[in-house]
N, C-alpha and C positions, 0 to 999 in steps of 0.2 A: 402528568404532574411534574413540575421541576424537582430536581434533587433538593434535599433539605439543606445542603451546604454547597451552594454553587461555587464552582471554581472559575478561574480565569481561563480563557481559551486564546491562544495566539494563532491567528490565521496566517498561513504562509503559502503564497502562490509560487509554483515552479513551472513556468511556461516552457517546458522542455519537450522537444520532439526529436532531438538528435539521436535518441536511442531507438526510435521506431522506424518502420519501413515505409511509412506514408505520412504526409504532412497533415496538420490540422489539430493535433492533440495539444499543441502549445496554447490553443485558445480555451482549453478545458477550465483553467482557473476562473476565467472571465464568465464562462457559462454558468458555473456554480454560484459565483458571486451575484450575477444578474438574477438568478433564481431566488435570491434573498436569504442566503445561508446565514449571514451575519445577523440580520434582523430577527430571523426566526429563532436562532440560538439565544439571542438576548431575551426573547419572550419566555424562554425556559428558565431564566434567572441567571444566565452566565454573563460575566463581563468579557466581551469579545473585543480583542485588539487585532485589527488587520495590520500586520507588519509589512504588507506589500509583497512584491515579487522578488525572488532571487534573480539576479541578472543572468541571462542565458544568451549565448551567441546563436545566431540563426544559421542554418546549414549553408546558405548562400555565401556567408562570410568565413566559412571554416573548411579546412581540408579534412575529408573523411578518413584519411590515413589508412591504417591497417584494415584490410578487407575482412579480417576475422574479428575486428572490434572497432566498428566505425565510430569516429569522433571520441576515441578513448580519452585523450587529455582534456578535452572540453567537458566531457561528462564527469570526469574525476574532479575537475575544478568546481563545477556546479554542486556536486555531491559534498565536497568539503565545506563549501559555504553553507549549504543547507544543514549539514551536521552541526556547524557552529550555531546556527539560529535555533535549532531544536534543543541543543544543550542549554543555550541561554534561556529559552522559554521554560525549560524544566527546572533549572536552578532558581527561577523566579516563582516556582510553584504553579506554573500554568501547564495546561495540556496543549501541546502543539497539534494543530490540525493542518495537514499539508495537502494542498490541492494541486493535482497535476493535470497535464503533463504526463509523459510516458513513465513506465514503471521503473526505469533505471534510476529515477530520483530516490527510490526507497533505499538504495545503497547509502545515501546520505542521511536520511531520516533515521534509519536503524542505527547507523553509526553514532548519531547524536544522542539518541536515547540510551544506547549501550554505554557510551562514555559517562553520561549522568549516573547510570546505575553503578558503574565501576567506582565512581567517586564516593558512592555510598556503600561500597563493598557488597554489591548485589549483582544479580543477573536479571535480564529481561526475558519474558516469553514473547513469542511471535506467532500471531494468527495470520495466515496468508490465504486470502480468498481470491481464487483465480481459476479461469478455464485452462490456463497453461501452468506448467511447473516452474518456469523461469529458472531452471537449473542447468542451463547451458554454460559453457565456458568458451573462451576463444578456440580451444581444441575441439570442441564438439558442435559448435554452432553451425547450422545450415545456412544462416543468413548474414551473420556478422552484426546483427542488431543487438545492442547491449540491453534493451528492455527485456530480452530473453535470458538475462544473466543475473539479475539482482539477488535472488534468493541464494543462488550458489555463492555469489561473492560475499554475502552476509554470513554464510556458514564457513567461509575461508577458502573457497575454491575459485581459481581463476587468476587473472592478472593482478599482481601486487598493487598496481595503481588504483585498483578498486577494492581489493581485500584489506589494504593497510590504511585506508582513510581513518583519521583520528588516531593513528599510531598503534593499532593493535588488531589482532585477528585470532579467531573468529569473533564476530559481534554477538552472535547468539549461539547457544548450545544446541546440538542436534536434538537432544531429548527434551528441549523446551520450545520446539518449533513444530507447527502443524500446518499442513497444506490442505485446503478444503476446496472441493469443486472441480478438480482436475478432470479434463476430458479430451485434451489435445496435447499429448506428451511426445517429445522426440525420443528416438532410440537412445541417444547419448544421455538424455536426462533420466531415462528409466534406470540406466546403470548407476548414475550418480546418486539418485534417490535411494537405491538399495545400499550403496556404499556409505552414504551419509547416515542412513537409518532413521530419517525423519518420518513421523506418522503422517500418512497421506490418505485423505478420504476422497476417493473418486466420486463422480456423479452417480455411478452405480450404487455405491454404498448409501448415498443420500436417498436415491430412489428406493432402495430396499428397506432401509432402516428409518428414514425420515430425518429431517433436519434437527429435531430436538435431541435425540440420543447422540448424534454426531457432535453437536455443540457441547453437550454435557461432558463427553470424553475429551474433546479438544480443550475445553476451558480448564479441566482438571490438570491437563498436561502443562499448559502455559502459565498456570497460576501457582502451582505448588512450588514453594521454595524460590519464588521470584519477587522482584519489587513491583510486579504488575506486567502487563503485556501491551505490545504495540499491535494494532490492527492495520494491516495493509490490504486494502480493498480495491481490486481491479474491477471496473464496471463490466467487464466481459464475464465475470462470475454469474451475472444475471443473463437470462436468455435474451437474445436479440429482439424477440417480439416485444420486450418491455424496455430494453436499452439498445436501440439501434445505432446510436452514435458512438461506436467504439471502433478502434483501428483494426482489431483482429477478432471479429465476432465468430463465435462457435455455437451452433445450435445445441439445444439440450441443456441449457443452464437452469438455474432456479427461477421461479416465477416471482411476481411482485410481492406476494405475502411471505413467501419463504425467505426472501431477502430481508424484509423488515423483521421477521421473526428472529432470524439469526442475530441481527444487531440489537434487537430488544433483549434477547437472552444475554448477549455480551454486556449490555448496559446494566442488567440486573446484578452483575457481579461487582460493579463499582471498582474494577481492577484495571480498566483500560487507562494507560498512561500517555498514549499518543495514537494518532490515527493518520493514515494516508488514504486518500481517495484519488485514483489515477485512471488514465486512459479514456477520459471523456473527449470525444472528437466532434465538435459542433458541425464541421463540414459534412459529416456523414449522418448527422442527426435529423430529426423531424420536429421543427418548431421547439427546439430545446427540451424535448422529452427526456433525454438522458441526463441533461444538466439538472432539470427539476427533480428527477428521480434520485440523482446523486445527493442533492440537497436534502430530500426527504429521508434518505437512508442515514445521512449524517445525524439528523434529528433523532432518529431511533437509537443510534449509537450513544447519543448524549442524553437519553432519558425521556424522550417524548413517548407517551403512552396513549392508548385509546380513551381511557377514563382517568 
């Protein structure tokens, strides 16, 4: 059933693959649009405005630069533009729905949401669903790919070109940030997770306790004392048997129903103020299975229910 008081949704595409190690994820926004996300959200009662794509340079026209932070200036510029669009949407009373693109874009979307909250003397919470921790910095990265750094940057760790977007750092408090689904974590990330102190639910905890108690604890953390929370959903949170079209697939993720249940529970709170859905790679997909699943997961996050 649709929510009783439908909100506006501003759809923002970010065809970014500069932060990733392989090509194709720049086509992710198109895959989710083609799956019908705008039309299906409208059926739930939302007014959906597709604001188009943030301009993104292609790797062939850009210098990768620093081997410890490939395409850093270009990604910082895209993130700053995305931050402006997200803040603009939220000032207008809309929920920004950002379609990626690799996960480095979340540096911008989180910055935009956090700036809106600061304007209202508030903080945001952050729910980060991901097989990876994304807690590397240029000092710890084994690859130099910035899509492995956005959570760290949002917490204030890493290069100032990323941490200082929108003019302040950190964007989110460590005690209002939750990482869910981690199952492939680098050594340097483990140390920074402990230093930062963020609550992290690995896949072992989901296996042992179930997705429901994990979400209950996580939602309490990101909701209490905040203006609401941003959901950053990497499609590799889902097992590759259900979402094959991702750039860095890791076996052992949640299944189809667990993914939907997680976002149905998120929707029940009515506290989600923004959402990213990232890392859909149509080149690696099978007949847009991952694009369609991404669209369906978005619907669950925005209130679609079975009855």
